[in-house]
C-alpha positions in Angstrom: -9.5 -10.2 -3.6 -12.0 -11.7 -5.9 -9.6 -12.1 -8.8 -7.1 -13.9 -6.4 -9.5 -16.1 -5.1 -10.7 -17.1 -8.7 -7.1 -17.7 -9.5 -6.5 -19.9 -6.7 -9.8 -22.0 -7.8 -7.9 -22.8 -10.8 -4.2 -23.2 -9.3 -4.4 -23.7 -5.5 -0.6 -23.5 -5.2 0.2 -20.7 -7.3 3.0 -19.1 -5.6 2.3 -15.4 -6.6 -1.1 -15.4 -5.9 -1.0 -16.9 -2.4 1.9 -14.3 -1.7 -0.3 -11.3 -3.0 -3.4 -12.7 -1.1 -1.5 -13.1 2.0 -0.3 -9.5 1.9 -3.8 -8.2 1.3 -4.8 -10.1 4.3 -2.3 -8.7 6.3 -3.1 -5.1 5.3 -6.9 -5.8 6.0 -5.8 -7.3 9.6 -6.7 -10.7 8.8 -3.6 -12.4 10.1 -4.8 -15.8 10.4 -5.8 -16.0 6.8 -2.4 -14.6 5.9 -0.6 -17.2 7.8 -2.7 -19.8 5.8 -1.4 -18.4 2.7 2.2 -18.5 4.2 1.9 -22.0 5.2 0.9 -23.1 1.5 4.2 -21.3 0.5 6.2 -23.0 3.2 7.6 -25.7 1.0 8.4 -23.7 -2.2 11.8 -22.6 -1.0 11.3 -19.3 -2.7 11.5 -15.6 -2.2 7.8 -15.1 -2.1 7.6 -17.3 1.1 10.5 -15.0 2.8 8.8 -11.8 1.8 5.5 -12.6 3.0 6.8 -14.0 6.4 8.7 -10.8 6.9 5.4 -8.8 6.2 3.4 -10.9 8.6 6.3 -10.5 11.1 6.2 -6.8 10.7 9.8 -6.6 9.6 8.9 -5.5 6.0 5.9 -3.1 4.8 3.4 -4.5 2.3 3.4 -2.8 -1.3 -0.6 -2.6 -0.7 
């Protein structure tokens, strides 16, 4: 998590980092924080948004 947060400090809207951090939050039962990451990805119109949403909704398993 430390490295993800450092990456976001440099580039807050990085798609990959936001997705992976969101997944990590789901796995560690911090759904509110995962939803914050999802909200950042909302406007990207990308597969990372869809994948994180499915993981948060329980439709897909995280790779963690």
